[in-house]
DOSE-102052 format. One record per residue (C-alpha): z, x, y; residue number from 1. Coordinates in steps of 0.25 Angstrom, whole numbers, plus 2048, in hexadecimal, padded with zeros to 3 digits. Each point is the difference from the previous one (the first is absolute). Example, Ala and Ser with C-alpha at 12.3 -4.5 7.8 and 13.67 -1.06 7.14 Angstrom:
! DOSE-102052
- c3 | c1 | c2 | resi
- 81F | 831 | 7EE | 1
- 7FE | 806 | 80E | 2
//
This chain:
! DOSE-102052
- c3 | c1 | c2 | resi
- C58 | DD9 | 4FD | 1
- 80A | 80A | 7FC | 2
- 80F | 7FD | 801 | 3
- 80A | 80A | 7FC | 4
- 80F | 7FE | 7FD | 5
- 809 | 80B | 803 | 6
- 80F | 802 | 7FE | 7
- 80B | 807 | 7F9 | 8
- 804 | 7FF | 7F1 | 9
- 805 | 7F2 | 7FD | 10
- 7FB | 7FA | 80D | 11
- 7F7 | 7F5 | 7F9 | 12
- 7F2 | 806 | 802 | 13
- 7FB | 7FD | 7F2 | 14
- 806 | 7F1 | 801 | 15
- 7F9 | 7FE | 80E | 16
- 7F3 | 806 | 7FB | 17
- 800 | 7F6 | 7F5 | 18
- 803 | 7F4 | 808 | 19
- 7F6 | 804 | 80B | 20
- 7F5 | 803 | 7F6 | 21
- 803 | 7F2 | 7F9 | 22
- 800 | 7F9 | 80E | 23
- 7F3 | 806 | 805 | 24
- 7F9 | 802 | 7F2 | 25
- 7FE | 80E | 803 | 26
- 800 | 80C | 7F7 | 27
- 80E | 808 | 7FF | 28
- 801 | 80F | 7FE | 29
- 80E | 803 | 7FA | 30
- 807 | 80D | 801 | 31
- 7FD | 809 | 7F4 | 32
- 80E | 7FE | 7F9 | 33
- 7FF | 7FB | 7F2 | 34
- 7F4 | 80A | 7FD | 35
- 807 | 80C | 807 | 36
- 802 | 80B | 7F6 | 37
- 80A | 807 | 80A | 38
- 809 | 7F5 | 805 | 39
- 80B | 800 | 7F5 | 40
- 801 | 80F | 800 | 41
- 801 | 801 | 80F | 42
- 80C | 7F7 | 801 | 43
- 807 | 809 | 7F5 | 44
- 7FC | 80D | 807 | 45
- 7FA | 7FF | 80E | 46
- 7FF | 80E | 803 | 47
- 7F8 | 803 | 7F3 | 48
- 7F6 | 7F4 | 802 | 49
- 7FF | 7FD | 80F | 50
- 7F3 | 807 | 802 | 51
- 7FA | 7FA | 7F4 | 52
- 804 | 7F2 | 803 | 53
- 7FC | 801 | 80F | 54
- 7F2 | 806 | 7FC | 55
- 7FE | 7F4 | 7F6 | 56
- 804 | 7F6 | 80B | 57
- 7F7 | 806 | 80A | 58
- 7F4 | 801 | 7F7 | 59
- 802 | 7F1 | 7FB | 60
- 801 | 7FB | 80E | 61
- 7F4 | 808 | 805 | 62
- 7F8 | 7FA | 7F4 | 63
- 804 | 7F2 | 805 | 64
- 7FC | 802 | 80E | 65
- 7F2 | 806 | 7FB | 66
- 7FF | 7F3 | 7F7 | 67
- 803 | 7F7 | 80C | 68
- 7F5 | 807 | 809 | 69
- 7F6 | 7FF | 7F5 | 70
- 802 | 7F2 | 7FC | 71
- 802 | 7FA | 80E | 72
- 80A | 7F5 | 7F9 | 73
- 80C | 7FA | 806 | 74
- 80D | 807 | 7FB | 75
- 80F | 800 | 801 | 76
- 805 | 80E | 7FD | 77
- 80E | 804 | 7FB | 78
- 804 | 80C | 808 | 79
- 7F7 | 809 | 808 | 80
- 7FC | 80F | 7FF | 81
- 807 | 803 | 80D | 82
- 80D | 7FD | 7FA | 83
- 7FE | 80A | 7F5 | 84
- 7FC | 80B | 80B | 85
- 80A | 7FD | 80B | 86
- 80C | 7FB | 7F9 | 87
- 802 | 803 | 7F1 | 88
- 7FA | 80E | 7FF | 89
- 807 | 805 | 80D | 90
- 80D | 7FA | 7FC | 91
- 7FF | 807 | 7F2 | 92
- 7FD | 80D | 808 | 93
- 80B | 7FE | 809 | 94
- 80A | 7FD | 7F5 | 95
- 7FC | 80D | 7F9 | 96
- 7F9 | 7F9 | 7F5 | 97
- 7F2 | 805 | 803 | 98
- 7FD | 80E | 803 | 99
- 7FA | 804 | 80E | 100
- 7F4 | 805 | 7F8 | 101
- 7FE | 7F3 | 7F9 | 102
- 802 | 7F7 | 80C | 103
- 7F6 | 808 | 809 | 104
- 7F6 | 800 | 7F4 | 105
- 802 | 7F1 | 7FF | 106
- 7FF | 7FD | 80F | 107
- 7F3 | 808 | 801 | 108
- 7FA | 7F7 | 7F5 | 109
- 805 | 7F3 | 807 | 110
- 7F9 | 805 | 80D | 111
- 7F3 | 802 | 7F9 | 112
- 801 | 7F2 | 7FA | 113
- 805 | 7FA | 80E | 114
- 7F3 | 804 | 806 | 115
- 7F8 | 7F8 | 7F6 | 116
- 808 | 7F3 | 800 | 117
- 801 | 7F4 | 809 | 118
- 80E | 7FA | 803 | 119
- 804 | 7F1 | 7FD | 120
- 7FB | 7F5 | 809 | 121
- 80F | 7FC | 800 | 122
- 80C | 807 | 7FC | 123
- 80D | 7F8 | 7FC | 124
- 80D | 808 | 800 | 125
- 80B | 7FA | 7F9 | 126
- 80D | 805 | 807 | 127
- 80D | 7FF | 7F8 | 128
- 80E | 806 | 801 | 129
- 805 | 809 | 7F4 | 130
- 809 | 7F6 | 7FB | 131
- 7F5 | 7F6 | 7FF | 132
- 7F7 | 80A | 7F9 | 133
- 80B | 803 | 7F6 | 134
- 802 | 7F1 | 7FD | 135
- 7F2 | 7FE | 7FD | 136
- 7FE | 80D | 7F8 | 137
- 80C | 7FB | 7F7 | 138
- 7FA | 7F2 | 7FE | 139
- 7F3 | 805 | 7FB | 140
- 806 | 809 | 7F6 | 141
- 7F6 | 80B | 7FE | 142
- 807 | 80A | 7F7 | 143
- 7FA | 80D | 807 | 144
- 805 | 7FB | 80E | 145
- 80F | 801 | 7FB | 146
- 802 | 80E | 805 | 147
- 7FB | 7FD | 80E | 148
- 80B | 804 | 80A | 149
- 804 | 7F9 | 80C | 150
- 7FE | 80D | 808 | 151
- 7F2 | 801 | 7FB | 152
- 7FD | 7F1 | 805 | 153
- 806 | 803 | 80D | 154
- 7F8 | 80C | 803 | 155
- 7F3 | 7F9 | 7FC | 156
- 804 | 7F4 | 80A | 157
- 802 | 80A | 80B | 158
- 7F2 | 806 | 7FE | 159
- 7FA | 7F2 | 7FF | 160
- 806 | 7FC | 80D | 161
- 7FB | 80D | 807 | 162
- 7F2 | 7FE | 7FA | 163
- 7FF | 7F1 | 804 | 164
- 804 | 804 | 80E | 165
- 7F4 | 809 | 801 | 166
- 7F6 | 7F8 | 7F8 | 167
- 7F3 | 800 | 808 | 168
- 7F5 | 7FD | 7F6 | 169
- 7FF | 7F1 | 801 | 170
- 807 | 7F3 | 801 | 171
- 80E | 7FF | 7FB | 172
- 809 | 7F5 | 7FC | 173
- 80F | 803 | 7FE | 174
- 808 | 7F7 | 7F7 | 175
- 80F | 800 | 7FF | 176
- 803 | 7FE | 7F2 | 177
- 80F | 7FD | 803 | 178
- 7FB | 7F4 | 807 | 179
- 7F4 | 7FB | 7F9 | 180
- 801 | 7FC | 7F1 | 181
- 7F1 | 7FF | 7FD | 182
- 802 | 802 | 7F1 | 183
- 808 | 7F3 | 7FE | 184
- 7FE | 7F8 | 80D | 185
- 7F2 | 7FA | 803 | 186
- 804 | 7FD | 80F | 187
- 802 | 80F | 802 | 188
- 7F4 | 804 | 7F8 | 189
- 7F8 | 7F6 | 809 | 190
- 805 | 807 | 80D | 191
- 7FA | 80D | 7FB | 192
- 7F3 | 7F9 | 7FC | 193
- 7FF | 7FA | 80E | 194
- 801 | 80D | 806 | 195
- 7F6 | 806 | 7F7 | 196
- 7F6 | 7F4 | 803 | 197
- 802 | 802 | 80F | 198
- 7FC | 80F | 7FE | 199
- 7F4 | 7FD | 7F6 | 200
- 7FA | 7F5 | 808 | 201
- 803 | 803 | 80F | 202
- 805 | 80E | 803 | 203
- 7F6 | 809 | 7FA | 204
- 7F6 | 802 | 80B | 205
- 7F4 | 808 | 7FE | 206
- 802 | 80E | 805 | 207
- 7F5 | 809 | 806 | 208
- 7FC | 80B | 7F7 | 209
- 80A | 80C | 800 | 210
- 80A | 7F8 | 808 | 211
- 80F | 800 | 7FC | 212
- 806 | 7F2 | 7FE | 213
- 80E | 7FC | 805 | 214
- 80B | 800 | 7F7 | 215
- 806 | 7F2 | 800 | 216
- 80F | 800 | 7FB | 217
- 805 | 7F2 | 7FC | 218
- 80E | 7FF | 7FB | 219
- 804 | 7F4 | 7F7 | 220
- 80F | 7FE | 7FF | 221
- 80C | 806 | 807 | 222
- 800 | 80F | 802 | 223
- 804 | 807 | 7F3 | 224
- 80B | 80A | 7FF | 225
- 7FD | 80C | 7F7 | 226
- 80B | 80A | 803 | 227
- 809 | 7F9 | 80A | 228
- 7F6 | 7FE | 80B | 229
- 7F6 | 7F5 | 803 | 230
- 7F2 | 806 | 7FF | 231
- 7F6 | 7F6 | 801 | 232
- 7FA | 7F8 | 80C | 233
- 806 | 7F3 | 805 | 234
- 7FD | 7F4 | 7F8 | 235
- 7F2 | 7FA | 801 | 236
- 7FC | 809 | 80C | 237
- 7F3 | 806 | 7FF | 238
- 7FE | 80E | 805 | 239
- 7F3 | 807 | 802 | 240
- 7FF | 80F | 802 | 241
- 7F3 | 808 | 801 | 242
- 7FD | 808 | 7F4 | 243
- 803 | 80E | 800 | 244
- 805 | 800 | 80E | 245
- 80A | 80B | 804 | 246
- 80E | 7FD | 804 | 247
- 803 | 7FD | 80E | 248
- 803 | 80B | 80A | 249
- 80E | 802 | 804 | 250
- 805 | 7F8 | 80D | 251
- 800 | 808 | 80C | 252
- 80C | 800 | 809 | 253
- 7FC | 7FD | 80F | 254
- 804 | 809 | 80B | 255
- 80A | 7F5 | 805 | 256
- 807 | 7FF | 7F3 | 257
- 803 | 80F | 7FF | 258
- 80D | 800 | 80A | 259
- 806 | 7F5 | 7F8 | 260
- 7FE | 808 | 7F3 | 261
- 807 | 80C | 806 | 262
- 80B | 7F8 | 804 | 263
- 802 | 7FA | 7F2 | 264
- 800 | 80E | 7FA | 265
- 80A | 804 | 80B | 266
- 809 | 7F5 | 7FC | 267
- 7FF | 803 | 7F1 | 268
- 804 | 80F | 803 | 269
- 80D | 7FB | 808 | 270
- 803 | 7F7 | 7F4 | 271
- 7FF | 80B | 7F6 | 272
- 80A | 809 | 809 | 273
- 80A | 7F4 | 7FF | 274
//
């Protein structure tokens, strides 16, 4: 079983990874932070070190995924390879902190890796507003994170929300960190564990070979607000959507409704003249 924890900087991924690994007695795969030779330099000069940092993270997570597949062990993974490729690297490129040449080279490498890996059995997304992220980053006191800007966190949050909305690689559990204090409240942690248990023990049906599983989205907590708008699904409501399914076609206007539409346009035109 492979469970991965996704979320912005300061959302609580490492803490939840440790708590779940302890509860289930599974191995934990932490993000390569302490042994990362580029991280401190990156936060001092993002433009100079962005490509080096992202390549290091990409390779580190690829090695983790290969190890998971080879060993067949149960693991909780802190951050996914998809976040590197669909959030952090594109964000640096959009901000002018990674050249187009470097980004295109990076993304081709990711695509080659993606063809050789398996997604997690369950993805847990920790959703949090920027002020919550800032508070938690400040509390943990990592020196190299002092230079992270609010604008940088905001941009990442926007990309996270967009990525999660389209995620179609497996089962998804969204946790509103604003409404769930799993790091210091056993009851809140228990709510998360109960949901995971339900997924592990009853909601992983065997799929025919080659068939795509449905993406099951379950939100724990009230809808979180990241940039002034609530983005998550209603509390406790499970939503299943076919993986990889195209967006719904536009609603067609019936013949009977056309005259009414013309009258509405005519009324608007008169109002403008007034």
